[in-house]
N, C-alpha and C positions, 0 to 999 in steps of 0.2 A: 504493499499499499504506500502511496505517496504521502509524505508527512508534510501536509500543508494546512494553514489555518482556515477556519470556516467562521461564519457569522456567529456561531455558538461558542467560539473559543473564549475560555475564561480570561478575565483581565487580572493581571498580577501586579504586585508592587515589588520594589527592590527588597523590602523586608521579607516577603514571601520567598524570594530566591535565595537570600543569604542563609536561610535555615537549612538549605540542602548543599552543604559545602564539603562533603567528605566521600569516602569510598562507599559507605553504606547508603548514601542518598546524594547523588550528584546531579545538579541542575546547572545549566548555562543559558544565558541569553545571547542570541545571535540575531542582530538586526531586528529587534523587537519581538521575536519569537522565543519562547522559553522551552527548552528541551530537557527531558529527563534522560541522561546518558549513562545512568548507573550500570545498566546491563551491557553497555557498549564498552566499558572501561577495559575489561580483560581482552577484548578482541581488537582494540584499536591498534592499527599497524605501527603507530609511533609510540606506543606504550601508554599505560594509564596515567603516568605522572604528567604527561603533556596536557591532558584534559584537567587533571586535578589542580593544575596551576590556576585555572579559571573557575573552579568549582564555586558555585553560589555568586558568580560575578558575570559581568558582560564580557563575552569572549569574541566579540565581533572582529576586533583587530587581529587577534591571534589566529582566528579561523581564516580570515581573508588573506593573511600573509602566506598561507600554505595551500588552502583548498579552493576548489571551484564551488559555486553554489549548489551544483547538481549532486554533490556528495550527500547533502541533507536528505535527498530523496530515498537514500538507502536505509534511513532509519525507519522503524515501524511507525505506523500512524499513531499508536498509543504513546510514542515518545514526546509528542507535542503536548505540553501541559497548559499552555496559555500564551497570552501576549503581554508585553509591557510597553508602556509609552517609550519611544526611543530616547527622548530627552531625559527620562528618568533612568533608563538603563545605563545611559552614559555616566550617571553619577555613581554607579555601583563600583566602588573601588577603581575609579578612573586612574588614579596614580599608578596602581599596580599593573594596569593594562597599557600603560603609556608606551608607545613605540619609540625606538631609538630614532632620532631625527636624522634624515639624510639631506645633505647639501643639495639643493635642487638647481645648482648653477654649475653644471659640468662643463668641461672644455668643449668648444665647438668640434663637431665630428670631423671637420676637414683638417683639424690640427692633429688628429691621431693618424699616424702613418705606418704603424705596424701592430702586430698582435700584442706585443709587450706593452704598448701604450694603453691598450684597453685594460690590461691587468693592473697597471698603476692607477688608472682611474677608478677601477672597481675597489681597490684597497682603500682609497680615500673615501668613497661614497657609500659602500655597503655597510650595514650595521656590523659591529664586531662579531656577533655570533654567526651571521651569515658568511662573512669572510672566513672565519675559522672553519666553518663546515665545508665551504667550497674549496679552499686552498690547502687545507692541512693534509699531510701525509702521515704514514705510520712511523712511530718511534723517532729516530733521528732524521727521518726524511731522506735517507741515502738513496733509496730506489727512486723516489720522486725526482731528485736532482740528477741522478744518473741517466734517467730516461732521456732528459734533454741533452746531457753531456755526450751521450753515445753518438748523437748526430754530428757533434763538433769533431768527433774523432775520425770521421770519414771525410775524405777530400774528394773533390770533383776533378775529373780528367776531361776537360772540354775538348771537343774536336772543332777545328777552325775551317774557314773557307767552305762552309757547307751550303751557302746560299739558301737560308731559311726564309721564305717569303711570308709564311704565316705558320701559326701553330694550332694544333687541334688537341684540346685537353679532355675531350669526351671519352667516356668508358662505360662499362656496365657493371652494376653491383647485383648479384643474384638475378641477372636477366633484365634488370631495370636500367634504362639509359640515364646517365647523369652527366652533367657538363664538366665536372671535375673529379679526379680520383680521391674525393674527399666526402665524408659523411659526418653527420652530427652524432657524436656518441651519446649513449644513454646518460643523461644528467638529471638527477632527482631534484624535486621541488624547485623548479626554475622560477616559480612564482615569488620566491624570496628575492630574486634579482629584479623582477619587473612584474607588475600585475598581470600582464598578458602571458608571461612564462612560456610554456611549450607551444602555445598557440602562435605566439610571435615568431618562434623558431620555425614552425611549420610554414607560416606565410612567407618568411624570407627564403626558406629552402625551396619553396615552390617557385618563387621569382628568379632564383639563381640556379635552379635545376639540380639541387642536391637531394640526397636521401637523408632520412632522419630515423634514428633509433629511439623509440619512445621508452623512457625509463619505467620500470615496474613501479617506482615511487613517483610517478608524474603528478604534478599539482592538478592537472586536468584529466578527466577520463578520456579514453582514446576516442570516443564518439565526438567529443567537443573538438579535439585536435584535428581529427579528420575533416571537420567542417571548415578549418582554417586553411586547408590546402588551396592551391590556385587551380588545380585540375584534378579530376577523379582518378587519373593515372599516376599521380605523384606518389612515390614510394615512401611508405612509413612502415617500419618494422617494430615488432614488440619485444622488448626485453623481458626475460622471465627469470626471477629468483624462485627456486622451489620452496614453497611455504611449508612450515611444519604441519599445517592443516592442508593436506594435499588437495582437498576439494576447492580451496581458494585459488590454487594454481590452475586447476581445471577451469575455473571461472575466468581467470585472466586470458587463458588460451581461447576459450569460447568467444569471449567478447572481442578479442583481437580478430578472430576469423570473421565474425559477423560484421565488424566495422570495416573490414577490407585491408587488414594488415598484410604485408607482403611476405613475412617470414617471422619465425620465432628465434630469438637469440637468447639461448640459455647461459646465464652468467655463473661460472663455476669457480672463479678465482678468489671468492670471499665467503667460504662456508661459515667463518666467524669474522666478526669486524676487527679490522686492524686497530691497534692502540694509537689513535690519532690525538696526540697529547695536546696540541693547541686547542682543538675542539673541546676536549674534556676539561682542560685547565680553565678555560673561559667559562664553561658551564658551571664549574665548581664555584668560581668567584661570584657568579650571578645568583646561584641557588643556595648559597651558604646559609641564608636565613629562612629558607623555605623547607618546612618539615616534610613536604611531599617529595622533595627531590633527593636523589642519591648521587648527584655529581656526574651522571653519564652525559657524554657529548651527544650532539644532535645525531651524528652518524650511528652511534651505537643504539640509540633509541629507535631510529628509523628502520634499522635492519634487524630488530629483535625477532622478527617473524621468520627469518631465513633458516632453512633446515640444513644442518651440517651432515645429515645422515643419508647422503646420496652417493651413488657410484655410477659407472658406465651404463648400468641397466636403465638409468633414468632416460636415456635416449630412446630405448625401446618403448618405455612407458609413454613418452611424448608422442611418438609415432602412432601409438595406439589411440590417441585422442585427436590428432590433427594430421591433415595432409600438407600443411604449410611447410616450406623448406625450413631446415634446421641449421643453425649456426651455433657453434660452441665458443663462447667468449671467455677468454682467460687461460689460453694455452701458454705454458711457460718453459717448455722443453720440447726438443725434437721427438723424444720418445712418445709424448702424449699427442703430438701432431700426427704421428703415424697411426696411433690407435684411433684418433678421431676419424682419420681417413678410412680406416678399416670399417668404421661404423657407418660409412656412407653419408656423412653430413655434407651439406652444400657449401659450408664455409667454416673457417676458424678465425678467431681474433687472437693474435699474439698480444698479450696484455698482462701486466701485473697490477691491474686496477689503478693505474695512475700513481703507483707507489703508495696506495692507501691501505693495502692489506698486510703483506709480510715485507718488512723492511729488509733490505739487502737482496731481495729477489732480483735476478738479473733483468736487464733492460729488454724490452720486446725486440729491439733491433738486433741484439745479440742472439736471441732465439731464432730470428730470421736467418742469420749467418749459420747457425747450427743446422737448420733445414737445408740450406744450400750445400753444406759440406757432407752431411750424413744421409740426407733423404732428398736429393735433388728432384727425384721423380714427382714429388708433391708440387713443385713449382709449376709444372705444366700439366697438372692433373685437372680433373673436372671439379676439384674442391678449391674455392677461392680462398686466398690468404689475405687477411687484413691485419693492420698494425695500429695500435694507438699508444698514447703516452709520450708526453714531452715534445710534440710537434708544434713548432711555432713559426716556422719559415717555409716559404715555397721550396727552398733548397732541401729542407727536411723531407717534404713530400716526394721530391724527385729521387732522393737517395733511396728511400724505401721502395719506390716502384722499380728503380734500376736493379735493386737486389732481389726482386721477385714478388713483392707485395702487389696485390691487385688494386687496393685502395687503403686509405688511412682514415682513422677517426680522430676527431678533436672534441674534447668535452669542456674543460674549464674555459677555454677562450670564448666559446659561444655564450656561456653564462656571464662572463665578464662584459661581453659586448651588449648584453641586455641591460647592464646596470646603469646607475646614474640617470635613470629616466630615458635612456636611448631607445630601448625596446627594439622593435623591428628594424628601425633605421640604423641602429647600431650594428645589428647583425648583418645587414646588407653592406654596410661599410666595411665590416671585418672581412666578409667573403670577397669583396671586390679587391681589397688589399692583398689577400692571399692569392687571388686569381692573378693579379698583376705580377706578383713575385714568381709564380709558377710559369707564366707565359714568358716573362723576360729571361728566366734562367734556362728555359728550353731552348731559346734562341742562342744564348751563350754556350750551351752544351753542344749545339749544332744538330738538334732534333726538331722535327716538325710534328710528331705525334708521340703519344705515350709508348706505343709498341716499338719505337725506335730506341728507347732507353735500354741500355745493356750493362751488365755487371762491370765490364771493363771501363765504363765511364766513371766509376768511383774507385778510390783506393781505400779499402777497408782494413788495411794491415794493422793500424793502431788499435782497432777494436777487435780484430781477430785474435790478437794475443791473449785476450781474456777468455777465449772460448775454451770449453772443455776439450781435453785431448782425445778422448774416445767415448763411444756410447755402445750400448748393446741393444739392438732393435729386434 
């Protein structure tokens, strides 16, 4: 049943709501409607404590920062207990719900000339908690930084006098044409960066001809994001974390199918959440006086539903509930790349979760070199190979493609481009800058299309020395 008010809805006061401020009875006011969410506490994907912060209070700001309005329709009709005058609701512990203020005077978009500029803007303008959630890596953040450093250890070997009159950056991802060998990686709760969140990403992706991977923890339901596309053929894929409650994973897959998603990308590199200390430390400082809080970072709270009890048989299970193409996201060794191929998946993503799961895990680019050396047959197989983590320049993209990747994913840069009020325009600017760098460096390399990129166009010897000496396949 849809949880919507009627003419018979009870009128409530802030005193009525304040009486229901704990686990045994938890009410919240959202835009004038009062909901009893007591029974929902244990199943909330972000954990009960997130809701308990607003127990007996007005939760409108907290709700809007993460969720789309449609999510309220998933509550049972009986959850709606009444209505409260919006002006009165705003008086319910207004100070405790006060949002961190964001400077609404960002730098003009035309003054941002590379992806790193967007990151600097985001750090200045995003609330501290959001910045910590988006940017943090695990432990000492060695893997996070090595992801980017690995690209600097590879040199380009341009060919001259090639007479490149124009360049073609088009490719296909799982059979879908894209204008660049780049896709939007799964980025959770993008609404924290901009109210339009994943919908703004979809709109920009459509205009620029990119594919988008929708996060399992998207701020907006997939049906809403699909409506933001610029054409019905625009590819959007669905990320899947296997839920401890397997039926909820079934629901994710079913909804993705019905909405028109092009594939399921199962994420396997984070069965437990990495220790993201910046995220956790900031949450500790904020929640020190809150008896409901236990100092968990946003990431740990949001990922509390993920099941660590899965193995390769999960691929068979997924095939039993959908005919959509399957991609395994989170391959970190050549051995597992070979196993994934033997299971007939359509693609793999070489990824260490952006350095957010296990610190000191090797960079995805190093895993790509492993595949080239020990299992080169995978490079030209019918299984596509994608790489994410640390990509910030057009040269990074071209290095990965030259070494055998079919496309690369970027996550954090797309979130940063949404921030400071930029929204869709910021995303379009970011994509345009990356496109310019890719096109210019293709000319400098002496190639007119992506399929002309070859391993001999890069010198990877400085990175290869970090590669494992032998493997048993």
